[in-house]
N, CA, C and O of each residue as an XYZ file, in Angstrom:
780
protein
N      69.901     92.909     88.882
C      68.608     93.370     88.416
C      67.988     92.364     87.462
O      66.784     92.108     87.511
N      68.841     91.776     86.567
C      68.303     90.762     85.658
C      67.841     89.531     86.423
O      66.761     89.000     86.164
N      68.658     89.079     87.364
C      68.305     87.885     88.134
C      67.003     88.131     88.890
O      66.117     87.277     88.919
N      66.903     89.299     89.495
C      65.681     89.635     90.225
C      64.473     89.648     89.303
O      63.417     89.125     89.660
N      64.612     90.231     88.135
C      63.497     90.300     87.182
C      63.078     88.910     86.746
O      61.887     88.606     86.693
N      64.053     88.061     86.433
C      63.714     86.716     85.972
C      63.242     85.816     87.106
O      62.487     84.875     86.862
N      63.662     86.078     88.331
C      63.191     85.310     89.475
C      61.701     85.559     89.696
O      60.944     84.646     90.027
N      61.302     86.808     89.507
C      59.900     87.164     89.732
C      59.027     86.969     88.493
O      57.813     87.160     88.559
N      59.621     86.598     87.383
C      58.870     86.431     86.137
C      57.744     85.396     86.239
O      56.651     85.646     85.731
N      57.976     84.231     86.885
C      56.877     83.264     86.965
C      55.662     83.786     87.743
O      54.539     83.340     87.510
N      55.886     84.730     88.668
C      54.781     85.267     89.462
C      54.097     86.450     88.778
O      53.076     86.942     89.258
N      54.649     86.896     87.676
C      54.112     88.085     86.999
C      52.812     87.748     86.273
O      52.577     86.622     85.835
N      52.010     88.747     86.174
C      50.750     88.623     85.431
C      50.923     89.320     84.095
O      51.868     90.090     83.921
N      50.028     89.065     83.145
C      50.129     89.779     81.865
C      50.101     91.292     82.028
O      50.620     92.020     81.182
N      49.493     91.768     83.120
C      49.443     93.202     83.392
C      50.848     93.750     83.717
O      51.126     94.923     83.465
N      51.731     92.903     84.275
C      53.086     93.326     84.657
C      54.057     93.335     83.476
O      55.152     93.890     83.570
N      53.651     92.721     82.372
C      54.554     92.575     81.226
C      55.111     93.902     80.711
O      56.318     93.984     80.484
N      54.302     94.943     80.515
C      54.878     96.197     80.011
C      55.913     96.804     80.967
O      56.923     97.353     80.527
N      55.657     96.700     82.276
C      56.585     97.256     83.269
C      57.896     96.469     83.252
O      58.977     97.058     83.232
N      57.798     95.140     83.261
C      59.000     94.306     83.223
C      59.782     94.531     81.927
O      61.008     94.635     81.939
N      59.069     94.602     80.835
C      59.711     94.828     79.541
C      60.453     96.155     79.532
O      61.605     96.224     79.103
N      59.801     97.202     80.000
C      60.433     98.531     80.024
C      61.636     98.537     80.961
O      62.660     99.145     80.649
N      61.520     97.864     82.109
C      62.636     97.815     83.061
C      63.844     97.105     82.503
O      64.970     97.591     82.614
N      63.607     95.939     81.894
C      64.718     95.159     81.328
C      65.327     95.893     80.137
O      66.549     95.945     80.000
N      64.497     96.451     79.290
C      64.996     97.203     78.137
C      65.806     98.416     78.584
O      66.867     98.698     78.027
N      65.309     99.129     79.583
C      66.025    100.300     80.100
C      67.359     99.922     80.719
O      68.355    100.628     80.558
N      67.367     98.792     81.435
C      68.611     98.324     82.047
C      69.635     97.962     80.968
O      70.806     98.327     81.069
N      69.190     97.250     79.947
C      70.093     96.907     78.840
C      70.613     98.147     78.126
O      71.805     98.247     77.833
N      69.723     99.085     77.849
C      70.123    100.325     77.182
C      71.156    101.071     78.033
O      72.148    101.579     77.510
N      70.919    101.131     79.332
C      71.841    101.825     80.228
C      73.211    101.169     80.275
O      74.235    101.852     80.276
N      73.225     99.842     80.312
C      74.498     99.123     80.350
C      75.267     99.344     79.045
O      76.465     99.625     79.060
N      74.574     99.215     77.938
C      75.250     99.341     76.646
C      75.689    100.766     76.336
O      76.692    100.961     75.650
N      74.965    101.757     76.824
C      75.322    103.142     76.497
C      76.154    103.809     77.587
O      76.659    104.916     77.396
N      76.295    103.144     78.721
C      77.051    103.745     79.815
C      76.267    104.796     80.545
O      76.840    105.576     81.305
N      74.960    104.839     80.335
C      74.122    105.865     80.950
C      73.991    105.692     82.452
O      73.545    106.603     83.150
N      74.376    104.527     82.952
C      74.276    104.303     84.393
C      75.404    105.003     85.151
O      75.398    105.043     86.381
N      76.369    105.554     84.415
C      77.480    106.260     85.049
C      77.077    107.706     85.294
O      77.289    108.573     84.446
N      76.507    107.952     86.439
C      76.153    109.325     86.774
C      77.419    110.076     87.160
O      78.450    109.462     87.434
N      77.344    111.371     87.181
C      78.492    112.190     87.583
C      78.891    111.871     89.022
O      80.071    111.908     89.371
N      77.911    111.562     89.837
C      78.184    111.214     91.236
C      78.976    109.906     91.316
O      79.914    109.790     92.105
N      78.593    108.920     90.493
C      79.318    107.645     90.455
C      80.753    107.847     89.978
O      81.690    107.271     90.530
N      80.909    108.671     88.944
C      82.250    108.932     88.415
C      83.119    109.631     89.455
O      84.294    109.298     89.611
N      82.544    110.597     90.165
C      83.292    111.317     91.203
C      83.688    110.370     92.327
O      84.796    110.454     92.856
N      82.781    109.471     92.687
C      83.079    108.505     93.746
C      84.216    107.579     93.315
O      85.107    107.286     94.111
N      84.194    107.115     92.058
C      85.250    106.239     91.564
C      86.595    106.960     91.523
O      87.624    106.391     91.888
N      86.578    108.223     91.072
C      87.833    108.998     91.038
C      88.386    109.184     92.451
O      89.593    109.081     92.671
N      87.511    109.453     93.389
C      87.925    109.650     94.771
C      88.486    108.352     95.359
O      89.521    108.366     96.027
N      87.806    107.241     95.111
C      88.277    105.949     95.610
C      89.633    105.612     95.005
O      90.541    105.172     95.710
N      89.770    105.819     93.699
C      91.022    105.519     93.019
C      92.162    106.380     93.572
O      93.263    105.881     93.808
N      91.896    107.667     93.777
C      92.916    108.565     94.345
C      93.278    108.138     95.765
O      94.447    108.185     96.150
N      92.290    107.728     96.536
C      92.547    107.273     97.908
C      93.399    106.010     97.907
O      94.305    105.871     98.729
N      93.114    105.091     96.989
C      93.916    103.863     96.905
C      95.352    104.181     96.522
O      96.286    103.625     97.099
N      95.536    105.074     95.552
C      96.899    105.448     95.139
C      97.645    106.115     96.295
O      98.819    105.830     96.528
N      96.965    106.995     97.011
C      97.580    107.664     98.150
C      97.955    106.650     99.237
O      99.034    106.732     99.825
N      97.067    105.708     99.495
C      97.342    104.653    100.477
C      98.587    103.872    100.075
O      99.450    103.604    100.911
N      98.682    103.509     98.810
C      99.848    102.768     98.333
C     101.122    103.586     98.487
O     102.149    103.073     98.932
N     101.049    104.868     98.114
C     102.221    105.756     98.231
C     102.733    105.801     99.672
O     103.941    105.857     99.906
N     101.818    105.776    100.626
C     102.192    105.861    102.042
C     102.660    104.525    102.612
O     103.226    104.488    103.704
N     102.434    103.437    101.895
C     102.757    102.112    102.426
C     103.676    101.313    101.521
O     103.655    100.082    101.561
N     104.478    101.975    100.711
C     105.347    101.280     99.762
C     106.389    100.389    100.431
O     106.922     99.482     99.792
N     106.685    100.629    101.697
C     107.679     99.819    102.382
C     107.080     98.558    103.011
O     107.797     97.785    103.648
N     105.784     98.349    102.839
C     105.140     97.133    103.328
C     105.349     96.056    102.271
O     104.931     96.214    101.124
N     105.993     94.967    102.661
C     106.394     93.946    101.694
C     105.222     93.306    100.954
O     105.308     93.095     99.744
N     104.141     92.996    101.642
C     103.028     92.292    100.983
C     101.933     93.233    100.499
O     100.765     92.850    100.421
N     102.307     94.440    100.181
C     101.367     95.429     99.652
C     100.847     94.947     98.299
O     101.626     94.551     97.432
N      99.533     94.985     98.127
C      98.983     94.536     96.859
C      97.473     94.470     96.866
O      96.800     95.191     97.604
N      96.962     93.602     96.040
C      95.523     93.479     95.819
C      94.759     93.181     97.106
O      93.772     93.851     97.410
N      95.207     92.181     97.864
C      94.482     91.806     99.082
C      94.442     92.942    100.088
O      93.427     93.148    100.754
N      95.536     93.679    100.203
C      95.571     94.818    101.124
C      94.546     95.866    100.720
O      93.822     96.382    101.571
N      94.477     96.186     99.436
C      93.507     97.177     98.960
C      92.073     96.689     99.132
O      91.191     97.458     99.512
N      91.847     95.421     98.854
C      90.495     94.881     98.998
C      90.036     94.962    100.450
O      88.892     95.329    100.720
N      90.919     94.623    101.381
C      90.552     94.676    102.803
C      90.378     96.115    103.279
O      89.436     96.421    104.010
N      91.276     96.988    102.870
C      91.256     98.376    103.337
C      90.078     99.158    102.771
O      89.445     99.937    103.484
N      89.785     98.952    101.497
C      88.770     99.772    100.829
C      87.465     99.031    100.548
O      86.506     99.638    100.073
N      87.413     97.737    100.831
C      86.204     96.978    100.551
C      85.887     96.913     99.073
O      84.724     96.809     98.683
N      86.924     96.974     98.251
C      86.743     96.981     96.795
C      86.878     95.564     96.250
O      87.594     94.735     96.811
N      86.193     95.304     95.170
C      86.295     93.999     94.532
C      87.591     93.928     93.728
O      88.220     94.944     93.435
N      87.962     92.721     93.388
C      89.163     92.483     92.583
C      89.061     93.236     91.254
O      90.014     93.891     90.833
N      87.908     93.140     90.601
C      87.750     93.804     89.298
C      87.796     95.326     89.429
O      88.294     96.010     88.535
N      87.282     95.854     90.536
C      87.334     97.305     90.761
C      88.774     97.776     90.878
O      89.148     98.786     90.283
N      89.581     97.053     91.641
C      90.986     97.431     91.812
C      91.707     97.349     90.468
O      92.455     98.255     90.101
N      91.478     96.257     89.737
C      92.129     96.124     88.433
C      91.718     97.253     87.492
O      92.553     97.812     86.781
N      90.444     97.580     87.492
C      89.941     98.649     86.617
C      90.536    100.002     87.015
O      90.909    100.794     86.150
N      90.625    100.265     88.320
C      91.162    101.549     88.779
C      92.640    101.725     88.457
O      93.107    102.851     88.287
N      93.381    100.620     88.373
C      94.818    100.730     88.118
C      95.201    100.421     86.666
O      96.380    100.453     86.314
N      94.223    100.126     85.842
C      94.505     99.865     84.424
C      95.211    101.049     83.752
O      96.146    100.829     82.981
N      94.791    102.312     84.019
C      95.488    103.439     83.378
C      96.954    103.590     83.818
O      97.726    104.311     83.186
N      97.325    102.904     84.903
C      98.692    103.002     85.429
C      99.517    101.772     85.078
O     100.593    101.563     85.639
N      99.017    100.958     84.151
C      99.742     99.755     83.764
C      99.456     98.572     84.666
O     100.109     97.535     84.546
N      98.498     98.703     85.564
C      98.154     97.637     86.497
C      98.652     97.952     87.897
O      99.513     98.810     88.089
N      98.102     97.252     88.860
C      98.432     97.500     90.265
C      99.901     97.218     90.569
O     100.581     98.057     91.160
N     100.391     96.055     90.174
C     101.775     95.702     90.486
C     102.754     96.635     89.784
O     103.797     96.979     90.340
N     102.425     97.037     88.583
C     103.276     97.980     87.865
C     103.327     99.319     88.598
O     104.394     99.916     88.738
N     102.165     99.788     89.066
C     102.105    101.041     89.819
C     102.998    100.965     91.053
O     103.789    101.873     91.308
N     102.872     99.882     91.820
C     103.662     99.721     93.054
C     105.150     99.650     92.723
O     105.961    100.320     93.362
N     105.510     98.843     91.732
C     106.917     98.687     91.386
C     107.535    100.001     90.914
O     108.649    100.341     91.311
N     106.817    100.742     90.066
C     107.353    102.013     89.577
C     107.517    103.017     90.704
O     108.517    103.734     90.746
N     106.559    103.083     91.617
C     106.680    104.016     92.739
C     107.832    103.622     93.650
O     108.535    104.491     94.165
N     108.034    102.341     93.853
C     109.170    101.890     94.668
C     110.488    102.234     93.979
O     111.440    102.650     94.639
N     110.549    102.067     92.679
C     111.771    102.428     91.945
C     112.043    103.926     92.040
O     113.192    104.338     92.202
N     111.002    104.735     91.942
C     111.179    106.185     92.059
C     111.703    106.565     93.435
O     112.586    107.414     93.551
N     111.167    105.943     94.476
C     111.655    106.219     95.838
C     113.090    105.739     96.006
O     113.896    106.402     96.659
N     113.409    104.595     95.422
C     114.777    104.076     95.499
C     115.742    105.023     94.798
O     116.844    105.267     95.292
N     115.332    105.558     93.646
C     116.172    106.519     92.924
C     116.482    107.711     93.830
O     117.634    108.124     93.958
N     115.456    108.248     94.444
C     115.630    109.418     95.300
C     116.561    109.106     96.479
O     117.441    109.901     96.809
N     116.359    107.944     97.110
C     117.219    107.557     98.230
C     118.665    107.388     97.789
O     119.581    107.843     98.473
N     118.875    106.737     96.654
C     120.240    106.530     96.165
C     120.909    107.851     95.812
O     122.071    108.075     96.149
N     120.179    108.719     95.136
C     120.743    110.004     94.720
C     121.106    110.873     95.918
O     122.058    111.652     95.862
N     120.344    110.736     97.002
C     120.611    111.525     98.207
C     121.601    110.856     99.160
O     122.017    111.467    100.144
N     121.977    109.623     98.882
C     122.839    108.884     99.808
C     124.319    109.175     99.557
O     124.714    109.657     98.496
N     125.104    108.867    100.559
C     126.552    108.960    100.428
C     127.014    107.640     99.826
O     126.646    106.576    100.322
N     127.810    107.691     98.771
C     128.260    106.442     98.144
C     129.128    105.623     99.101
O     130.287    105.951     99.356
N     128.543    104.566     99.612
C     129.263    103.663    100.506
C     128.951    102.228    100.110
O     127.983    101.951     99.401
N     129.780    101.345    100.578
C     129.585     99.921    100.285
C     128.254     99.451    100.887
O     127.971     99.710    102.057
N     127.449     98.766    100.088
C     126.196     98.193    100.560
C     124.988     99.105    100.474
O     123.887     98.692    100.838
N     125.158    100.328    100.004
C     124.037    101.261     99.959
C     122.971    100.795     98.966
O     121.778    100.955     99.227
N     123.378    100.227     97.841
C     122.402     99.750     96.853
C     121.584     98.606     97.445
O     120.365     98.564     97.276
N     122.231     97.697     98.122
C     121.531     96.576     98.767
C     120.567     97.083     99.823
O     119.430     96.616     99.898
N     121.005     98.032    100.640
C     120.145     98.578    101.701
C     118.905     99.259    101.109
O     117.799     99.090    101.623
N     119.089    100.015    100.044
C     117.955    100.705     99.418
C     117.018     99.694     98.768
O     115.798     99.825     98.867
N     117.578     98.692     98.109
C     116.738     97.654     97.480
C     115.886     96.950     98.539
O     114.698     96.712     98.321
N     116.478     96.622     99.665
C     115.728     95.958    100.745
C     114.688     96.895    101.353
O     113.569     96.477    101.651
N     115.057     98.154    101.533
C     114.128     99.127    102.106
C     112.847     99.217    101.290
O     111.760     99.344    101.853
N     112.970     99.150     99.955
C     111.809     99.298     99.082
C     111.283     97.951     98.585
O     110.650     97.862     97.533
N     111.562     96.900     99.374
C     110.934     95.572     99.208
C     111.309     94.849     97.922
O     110.494     94.101     97.382
N     112.508     95.052     97.424
C     112.987     94.257     96.302
C     113.775     93.096     96.906
O     114.740     93.316     97.638
N     113.370     91.874     96.605
C     113.960     90.692     97.236
C     115.347     90.353     96.714
O     116.134     89.704     97.403
N     115.641     90.787     95.511
C     116.917     90.466     94.889
C     117.563     91.752     94.374
O     116.926     92.543     93.679
N     118.822     91.948     94.719
C     119.539     93.148     94.268
C     119.724     93.111     92.754
O     119.651     94.148     92.095
N     119.959     91.934     92.204
C     120.143     91.855     90.742
C     118.832     92.168     90.018
O     118.842     92.840     88.987
N     117.707     91.690     90.548
C     116.408     92.008     89.942
C     116.128     93.507     90.072
O     115.668     94.144     89.124
N     116.409     94.059     91.243
C     116.257     95.497     91.465
C     117.102     96.276     90.462
O     116.618     97.231     89.853
N     118.348     95.880     90.289
C     119.251     96.579     89.364
C     118.732     96.517     87.934
O     118.800     97.504     87.201
N     118.214     95.359     87.540
C     117.672     95.215     86.178
C     116.469     96.120     85.967
O     116.378     96.809     84.951
N     115.543     96.122     86.923
C     114.362     96.977     86.826
C     114.747     98.452     86.843
O     114.176     99.262     86.112
N     115.715     98.791     87.679
C     116.184    100.165     87.809
C     116.770    100.648     86.482
O     116.455    101.741     86.010
N     117.622     99.818     85.893
C     118.254    100.182     84.613
C     117.198    100.306     83.518
O     117.279    101.206     82.681
N     116.211     99.414     83.514
C     115.141     99.466     82.524
C     114.341    100.758     82.674
O     113.970    101.377     81.677
N     114.076    101.165     83.905
C     113.257    102.355     84.168
C     114.009    103.654     83.911
O     113.475    104.573     83.290
N     115.256    103.732     84.391
C     115.989    105.004     84.360
C     117.149    105.046     83.372
O     117.703    106.117     83.128
N     117.525    103.914     82.804
C     118.606    103.903     81.824
C     119.997    103.951     82.415
O     120.977    104.094     81.684
N     120.101    103.835     83.728
C     121.395    103.807     84.417
C     121.310    102.767     85.532
O     120.222    102.363     85.942
N     122.472    102.346     86.009
C     122.483    101.384     87.117
C     122.302    102.123     88.441
O     122.569    103.323     88.515
N     121.854    101.429     89.483
C     121.704    102.081     90.790
C     123.008    102.698     91.296
O     122.989    103.764     91.911
N     124.130    102.043     91.044
C     125.400    102.590     91.537
C     125.770    103.898     90.835
O     126.460    104.735     91.416
N     125.319    104.081     89.593
C     125.593    105.327     88.884
C     124.813    106.502     89.473
O     125.226    107.653     89.339
N     123.704    106.215     90.114
C     122.858    107.253     90.705
C     123.279    107.557     92.141
O     123.021    108.649     92.647
N     123.920    106.601     92.790
C     124.290    106.751     94.191
C     125.127    108.003     94.410
O     126.178    108.184     93.795
N     124.641    108.859     95.296
C     125.341    110.094     95.635
C     125.202    111.190     94.600
O     125.866    112.221     94.714
N     124.373    111.006     93.606
C     124.234    111.961     92.497
C     123.873    113.359     92.962
O     124.360    114.341     92.401
N     123.031    113.468     93.974
C     122.596    114.779     94.442
C     123.438    115.300     95.600
O     123.162    116.368     96.145
N     124.448    114.555     95.966
C     125.357    115.022     97.010
C     126.365    115.957     96.365
O     126.985    115.610     95.360
N     126.528    117.133     96.936
C     127.495    118.077     96.381
C     128.901    117.626     96.749
O     129.241    117.455     97.919
N     129.699    117.440     95.711
C     131.095    117.041     95.907
C     131.965    118.041     95.163
O     131.982    118.038     93.932
N     132.673    118.878     95.862
C     133.535    119.840     95.179
C     134.473    119.135     94.203
O     135.068    118.103     94.511
N     134.581    119.725     93.027
C     135.469    119.144     92.014
C     134.784    118.104     91.149
O     135.390    117.582     90.213
N     133.502    117.787     91.454
C     132.794    116.798     90.634
C     132.591    117.359     89.236
O     132.566    118.575     89.045
N     132.450    116.486     88.280
C     132.246    116.935     86.908
C     130.774    117.212     86.676
O     129.900    116.479     87.139
N     130.521    118.294     85.944
C     129.130    118.584     85.589
C     128.780    117.794     84.329
O     129.662    117.175     83.732
N     127.510    117.802     83.912
C     127.121    117.003     82.750
C     127.921    117.314     81.490
O     128.047    116.446     80.627
N     128.464    118.517     81.355
C     129.246    118.878     80.174
C     130.691    118.427     80.256
O     131.439    118.567     79.288
N     131.097    117.885     81.402
C     132.452    117.384     81.568
C     133.415    118.403     82.131
O     134.585    118.085     82.344
N     132.954    119.628     82.380
C     133.841    120.642     82.930
C     133.733    120.624     84.444
O     132.732    120.170     84.997
N     134.750    121.111     85.101
C     134.756    121.147     86.561
C     133.630    122.035     87.066
O     133.440    123.151     86.583
N     132.892    121.532     88.037
C     131.754    122.279     88.578
C     132.248    123.467     89.383
O     133.295    123.401     90.026
N     131.493    124.548     89.343
C     131.781    125.727     90.142
C     131.685    125.335     91.611
O     130.668    124.784     92.031
N     132.697    125.600     92.381
C     132.720    125.167     93.781
C     131.664    125.860     94.628
O     131.275    125.333     95.671
N     131.198    127.014     94.212
C     130.163    127.708     94.976
C     128.758    127.323     94.549
O     127.794    127.599     95.263
N     128.635    126.697     93.406
C     127.307    126.341     92.876
C     127.338    124.902     92.376
O     127.923    124.635     91.326
N     126.730    123.977     93.092
C     126.742    122.572     92.660
C     125.785    122.352     91.486
O     124.726    121.744     91.646
N     126.166    122.855     90.295
C     125.260    122.834     89.144
C     124.884    121.421     88.705
O     123.740    121.191     88.313
N     125.811    120.477     88.762
C     125.474    119.124     88.314
C     124.437    118.509     89.240
O     123.537    117.806     88.779
N     124.546    118.755     90.512
C     123.575    118.227     91.468
C     122.196    118.803     91.185
O     121.210    118.068     91.152
N     122.124    120.091     90.985
C     120.847    120.755     90.706
C     120.286    120.269     89.368
O     119.092    119.989     89.263
N     121.140    120.168     88.349
C     120.683    119.729     87.027
C     120.112    118.317     87.080
O     119.047    118.060     86.519
N     120.809    117.397     87.748
C     120.313    116.026     87.834
C     119.008    115.953     88.618
O     118.105    115.199     88.254
N     118.906    116.722     89.677
C     117.680    116.721     90.471
C     116.518    117.282     89.647
O     115.399    116.773     89.725
N     116.778    118.320     88.863
C     115.724    118.891     88.012
C     115.259    117.885     86.960
O     114.066    117.789     86.675
N     116.198    117.141     86.387
C     115.834    116.114     85.408
C     114.965    115.060     86.076
O     113.957    114.638     85.509
N     115.342    114.635     87.266
C     114.553    113.643     88.008
C     113.152    114.173     88.291
O     112.165    113.471     88.073
N     113.063    115.405     88.775
C     111.760    115.991     89.093
C     110.876    116.085     87.857
O     109.676    115.822     87.932
N     111.465    116.462     86.705
C     110.681    116.528     85.463
C     110.222    115.144     85.041
O     109.083    114.966     84.611
N     111.108    114.166     85.162
C     110.761    112.798     84.793
C     109.622    112.265     85.638
O     108.722    111.606     85.117
N     109.645    112.540     86.934
C     108.605    112.061     87.836
C     107.284    112.808     87.646
O     106.220    112.267     87.946
N     107.343    114.042     87.152
C     106.131    114.832     86.947
C     105.452    114.508     85.619
O     104.311    114.907     85.385
N     106.153    113.787     84.756
C     105.610    113.446     83.436
C     104.366    112.596     83.581
O     104.378    111.647     84.364
N     103.272    112.894     82.850
C     102.043    112.113     82.969
C     102.204    110.657     82.563
O     101.489    109.793     83.070
N     103.117    110.378     81.673
C     103.328    109.000     81.241
C     104.528    108.408     81.942
O     105.207    107.543     81.388
N     104.804    108.869     83.173
C     106.025    108.471     83.855
C     106.059    106.974     84.104
O     105.640    106.488     85.154
N     106.556    106.272     83.135
C     106.874    104.881     83.349
C     105.902    103.846     82.883
O     106.195    102.660     83.036
N     104.782    104.187     82.334
C     103.855    103.149     81.890
C     104.522    102.245     80.853
O     104.336    101.028     80.868
N     105.303    102.854     79.951
C     105.965    102.061     78.926
C     107.136    101.281     79.497
O     107.442    100.187     79.023
N     107.799    101.837     80.520
C     108.965    101.158     81.083
C     108.578     99.876     81.792
O     109.393     98.961     81.911
N     107.351     99.799     82.262
C     106.922     98.617     82.982
C     106.659     97.434     82.051
O     106.590     96.294     82.511
N     106.516     97.681     80.789
C     106.162     96.615     79.851
C     107.382     95.855     79.387
O     107.263     94.923     78.593
């Protein structure tokens, strides 16, 4: 709008001055006060942001998932994507945290076998098992191998209090799953862990 106004300025007559002045002043006032953000614009941005997050959630196993994919899929500018993911610690942080959460769930539901940590790390696009393990420990406070098989009911397993679990009720499995579900439902789930 500014470029257009100044491009046409040489062709303006003194009669056009009040209109141009009011237009430029109004544009500046709107930019500085945020008045250009109509409710419709805000709703559209929220919808676009939710759609991008949903798209990412559905494509976490795509290795090159990132900025270029979102720009091509949604026709969004680089700054728009960065702005939309700023509340989540940034785009890469959002993707990494969601991949770690999925890896946690896969490990907890898996049978503890040789190579399961490597398989899960590869499934969720972590190129290095040691890097995956470091990020996992930073996010959840435990190593991937400690989580492996956590939600599998194993008769005789110890519950969190150290006593033998009731064979008819896998309380430790349920307790750990509930802790995971609460952690994932937390509004600040991981923004600090990514830093």
